[in-house]
PyMOL CGO cylinders between C-alpha atoms (Angstrom):
from pymol import cmd
from pymol.cgo import CYLINDER

trace = [
    CYLINDER, 82.71, 93.65, 97.56, 84.03, 90.10, 97.45, 0.3, 1, 1, 1, 1, 1, 1,
    CYLINDER, 84.03, 90.10, 97.45, 85.19, 88.43, 100.68, 0.3, 1, 1, 1, 1, 1, 1,
    CYLINDER, 85.19, 88.43, 100.68, 88.22, 86.19, 100.37, 0.3, 1, 1, 1, 1, 1, 1,
    CYLINDER, 88.22, 86.19, 100.37, 89.27, 83.67, 102.99, 0.3, 1, 1, 1, 1, 1, 1,
    CYLINDER, 89.27, 83.67, 102.99, 93.02, 83.13, 103.10, 0.3, 1, 1, 1, 1, 1, 1,
    CYLINDER, 93.02, 83.13, 103.10, 94.29, 79.54, 103.39, 0.3, 1, 1, 1, 1, 1, 1,
    CYLINDER, 94.29, 79.54, 103.39, 95.70, 78.48, 106.76, 0.3, 1, 1, 1, 1, 1, 1,
    CYLINDER, 95.70, 78.48, 106.76, 99.27, 78.29, 105.45, 0.3, 1, 1, 1, 1, 1, 1,
    CYLINDER, 99.27, 78.29, 105.45, 99.13, 82.01, 104.61, 0.3, 1, 1, 1, 1, 1, 1,
    CYLINDER, 99.13, 82.01, 104.61, 99.31, 82.86, 108.32, 0.3, 1, 1, 1, 1, 1, 1,
    CYLINDER, 99.31, 82.86, 108.32, 102.91, 81.57, 108.29, 0.3, 1, 1, 1, 1, 1, 1,
    CYLINDER, 102.91, 81.57, 108.29, 103.76, 84.46, 105.96, 0.3, 1, 1, 1, 1, 1, 1,
    CYLINDER, 103.76, 84.46, 105.96, 102.80, 87.25, 108.37, 0.3, 1, 1, 1, 1, 1, 1,
    CYLINDER, 102.80, 87.25, 108.37, 105.27, 90.06, 108.90, 0.3, 1, 1, 1, 1, 1, 1,
    CYLINDER, 105.27, 90.06, 108.90, 106.58, 90.38, 112.46, 0.3, 1, 1, 1, 1, 1, 1,
    CYLINDER, 106.58, 90.38, 112.46, 108.23, 93.38, 114.10, 0.3, 1, 1, 1, 1, 1, 1,
    CYLINDER, 108.23, 93.38, 114.10, 110.84, 93.17, 116.83, 0.3, 1, 1, 1, 1, 1, 1,
    CYLINDER, 110.84, 93.17, 116.83, 112.13, 96.18, 118.76, 0.3, 1, 1, 1, 1, 1, 1,
    CYLINDER, 112.13, 96.18, 118.76, 115.94, 96.18, 118.92, 0.3, 1, 1, 1, 1, 1, 1,
    CYLINDER, 115.94, 96.18, 118.92, 116.91, 99.61, 120.18, 0.3, 1, 1, 1, 1, 1, 1,
    CYLINDER, 116.91, 99.61, 120.18, 115.56, 102.81, 121.72, 0.3, 1, 1, 1, 1, 1, 1,
    CYLINDER, 115.56, 102.81, 121.72, 116.80, 106.41, 121.63, 0.3, 1, 1, 1, 1, 1, 1,
    CYLINDER, 116.80, 106.41, 121.63, 115.47, 109.63, 123.14, 0.3, 1, 1, 1, 1, 1, 1,
    CYLINDER, 115.47, 109.63, 123.14, 115.55, 112.76, 120.98, 0.3, 1, 1, 1, 1, 1, 1,
    CYLINDER, 115.55, 112.76, 120.98, 116.97, 115.27, 123.49, 0.3, 1, 1, 1, 1, 1, 1,
    CYLINDER, 116.97, 115.27, 123.49, 115.31, 118.50, 122.25, 0.3, 1, 1, 1, 1, 1, 1,
    CYLINDER, 115.31, 118.50, 122.25, 111.79, 117.01, 122.22, 0.3, 1, 1, 1, 1, 1, 1,
    CYLINDER, 111.79, 117.01, 122.22, 112.07, 114.07, 124.63, 0.3, 1, 1, 1, 1, 1, 1,
    CYLINDER, 112.07, 114.07, 124.63, 110.39, 111.86, 122.00, 0.3, 1, 1, 1, 1, 1, 1,
    CYLINDER, 110.39, 111.86, 122.00, 111.28, 108.17, 122.17, 0.3, 1, 1, 1, 1, 1, 1,
    CYLINDER, 111.28, 108.17, 122.17, 112.39, 106.56, 118.89, 0.3, 1, 1, 1, 1, 1, 1,
    CYLINDER, 112.39, 106.56, 118.89, 112.50, 102.79, 118.42, 0.3, 1, 1, 1, 1, 1, 1,
    CYLINDER, 112.50, 102.79, 118.42, 114.59, 100.67, 116.04, 0.3, 1, 1, 1, 1, 1, 1,
    CYLINDER, 114.59, 100.67, 116.04, 112.54, 97.74, 114.70, 0.3, 1, 1, 1, 1, 1, 1,
    CYLINDER, 112.54, 97.74, 114.70, 113.25, 94.79, 112.44, 0.3, 1, 1, 1, 1, 1, 1,
    CYLINDER, 113.25, 94.79, 112.44, 110.38, 93.72, 110.14, 0.3, 1, 1, 1, 1, 1, 1,
    CYLINDER, 110.38, 93.72, 110.14, 110.50, 90.22, 108.68, 0.3, 1, 1, 1, 1, 1, 1,
    CYLINDER, 110.50, 90.22, 108.68, 109.19, 89.65, 105.15, 0.3, 1, 1, 1, 1, 1, 1,
    CYLINDER, 109.19, 89.65, 105.15, 105.52, 88.71, 105.00, 0.3, 1, 1, 1, 1, 1, 1,
    CYLINDER, 105.52, 88.71, 105.00, 101.93, 89.91, 104.89, 0.3, 1, 1, 1, 1, 1, 1,
    CYLINDER, 101.93, 89.91, 104.89, 100.81, 92.85, 106.99, 0.3, 1, 1, 1, 1, 1, 1,
    CYLINDER, 100.81, 92.85, 106.99, 97.53, 94.66, 107.48, 0.3, 1, 1, 1, 1, 1, 1,
    CYLINDER, 97.53, 94.66, 107.48, 96.97, 97.64, 105.19, 0.3, 1, 1, 1, 1, 1, 1,
    CYLINDER, 96.97, 97.64, 105.19, 93.55, 99.03, 105.97, 0.3, 1, 1, 1, 1, 1, 1,
    CYLINDER, 93.55, 99.03, 105.97, 90.98, 96.42, 104.97, 0.3, 1, 1, 1, 1, 1, 1,
    CYLINDER, 90.98, 96.42, 104.97, 93.49, 94.45, 102.87, 0.3, 1, 1, 1, 1, 1, 1,
    CYLINDER, 93.49, 94.45, 102.87, 96.79, 92.62, 103.30, 0.3, 1, 1, 1, 1, 1, 1,
    CYLINDER, 96.79, 92.62, 103.30, 99.98, 93.58, 101.51, 0.3, 1, 1, 1, 1, 1, 1,
    CYLINDER, 99.98, 93.58, 101.51, 103.33, 91.89, 101.12, 0.3, 1, 1, 1, 1, 1, 1,
    CYLINDER, 103.33, 91.89, 101.12, 106.25, 93.61, 102.86, 0.3, 1, 1, 1, 1, 1, 1,
    CYLINDER, 106.25, 93.61, 102.86, 109.90, 92.80, 102.20, 0.3, 1, 1, 1, 1, 1, 1,
    CYLINDER, 109.90, 92.80, 102.20, 112.35, 92.55, 105.10, 0.3, 1, 1, 1, 1, 1, 1,
    CYLINDER, 112.35, 92.55, 105.10, 113.14, 96.07, 106.32, 0.3, 1, 1, 1, 1, 1, 1,
    CYLINDER, 113.14, 96.07, 106.32, 114.42, 98.01, 109.32, 0.3, 1, 1, 1, 1, 1, 1,
    CYLINDER, 114.42, 98.01, 109.32, 112.57, 101.03, 110.66, 0.3, 1, 1, 1, 1, 1, 1,
    CYLINDER, 112.57, 101.03, 110.66, 113.03, 103.89, 113.09, 0.3, 1, 1, 1, 1, 1, 1,
    CYLINDER, 113.03, 103.89, 113.09, 109.63, 104.91, 114.49, 0.3, 1, 1, 1, 1, 1, 1,
    CYLINDER, 109.63, 104.91, 114.49, 107.97, 107.05, 117.13, 0.3, 1, 1, 1, 1, 1, 1,
    CYLINDER, 107.97, 107.05, 117.13, 104.39, 107.48, 118.29, 0.3, 1, 1, 1, 1, 1, 1,
    CYLINDER, 104.39, 107.48, 118.29, 102.68, 110.89, 118.24, 0.3, 1, 1, 1, 1, 1, 1,
    CYLINDER, 102.68, 110.89, 118.24, 99.20, 110.95, 119.76, 0.3, 1, 1, 1, 1, 1, 1,
    CYLINDER, 99.20, 110.95, 119.76, 98.88, 107.21, 119.20, 0.3, 1, 1, 1, 1, 1, 1,
    CYLINDER, 98.88, 107.21, 119.20, 99.90, 107.31, 115.53, 0.3, 1, 1, 1, 1, 1, 1,
    CYLINDER, 99.90, 107.31, 115.53, 103.14, 105.68, 114.37, 0.3, 1, 1, 1, 1, 1, 1,
    CYLINDER, 103.14, 105.68, 114.37, 105.58, 107.87, 112.40, 0.3, 1, 1, 1, 1, 1, 1,
    CYLINDER, 105.58, 107.87, 112.40, 109.00, 107.02, 111.03, 0.3, 1, 1, 1, 1, 1, 1,
    CYLINDER, 109.00, 107.02, 111.03, 111.18, 105.78, 108.21, 0.3, 1, 1, 1, 1, 1, 1,
    CYLINDER, 111.18, 105.78, 108.21, 111.97, 102.37, 106.73, 0.3, 1, 1, 1, 1, 1, 1,
    CYLINDER, 111.97, 102.37, 106.73, 115.47, 101.34, 105.65, 0.3, 1, 1, 1, 1, 1, 1,
    CYLINDER, 115.47, 101.34, 105.65, 116.78, 98.45, 103.54, 0.3, 1, 1, 1, 1, 1, 1,
    CYLINDER, 116.78, 98.45, 103.54, 119.79, 97.90, 105.82, 0.3, 1, 1, 1, 1, 1, 1,
    CYLINDER, 119.79, 97.90, 105.82, 120.31, 97.69, 109.56, 0.3, 1, 1, 1, 1, 1, 1,
    CYLINDER, 120.31, 97.69, 109.56, 123.36, 99.99, 109.36, 0.3, 1, 1, 1, 1, 1, 1,
    CYLINDER, 123.36, 99.99, 109.36, 121.33, 102.83, 107.80, 0.3, 1, 1, 1, 1, 1, 1,
    CYLINDER, 121.33, 102.83, 107.80, 118.59, 102.45, 110.41, 0.3, 1, 1, 1, 1, 1, 1,
    CYLINDER, 118.59, 102.45, 110.41, 121.08, 102.41, 113.30, 0.3, 1, 1, 1, 1, 1, 1,
    CYLINDER, 121.08, 102.41, 113.30, 122.81, 105.52, 111.90, 0.3, 1, 1, 1, 1, 1, 1,
    CYLINDER, 122.81, 105.52, 111.90, 119.45, 107.35, 111.81, 0.3, 1, 1, 1, 1, 1, 1,
    CYLINDER, 119.45, 107.35, 111.81, 118.65, 106.24, 115.38, 0.3, 1, 1, 1, 1, 1, 1,
    CYLINDER, 118.65, 106.24, 115.38, 122.07, 107.46, 116.57, 0.3, 1, 1, 1, 1, 1, 1,
    CYLINDER, 122.07, 107.46, 116.57, 121.56, 110.79, 114.80, 0.3, 1, 1, 1, 1, 1, 1,
    CYLINDER, 121.56, 110.79, 114.80, 118.16, 111.24, 116.50, 0.3, 1, 1, 1, 1, 1, 1,
    CYLINDER, 118.16, 111.24, 116.50, 119.78, 110.55, 119.86, 0.3, 1, 1, 1, 1, 1, 1,
    CYLINDER, 119.78, 110.55, 119.86, 122.39, 113.25, 119.15, 0.3, 1, 1, 1, 1, 1, 1,
    CYLINDER, 122.39, 113.25, 119.15, 125.22, 110.71, 118.99, 0.3, 1, 1, 1, 1, 1, 1,
    CYLINDER, 125.22, 110.71, 118.99, 126.11, 111.40, 115.36, 0.3, 1, 1, 1, 1, 1, 1,
    CYLINDER, 126.11, 111.40, 115.36, 126.83, 108.56, 112.99, 0.3, 1, 1, 1, 1, 1, 1,
    CYLINDER, 126.83, 108.56, 112.99, 128.56, 105.62, 114.72, 0.3, 1, 1, 1, 1, 1, 1,
    CYLINDER, 128.56, 105.62, 114.72, 131.99, 104.59, 113.43, 0.3, 1, 1, 1, 1, 1, 1,
]
cmd.load_cgo(trace, "trace")
């Protein structure tokens, strides 16, 4: 296995996640979170992969993250609203 050291400027390209909304799924009580992911590198096991800008709706089950990624904020917010039992917002 070859070890590669990434140049210092690569760290500027890291993907960051920001939580922007929370909903509780009423039947299960599970908390779902709306997150924005900037474009950049993110950890993928023992490697790094490039991730485009996306929105996600995620939850944690026994410490493991589960959810869906969406290309648009509107689609992610609609999914979050549906999980909260609010239907699709107008």
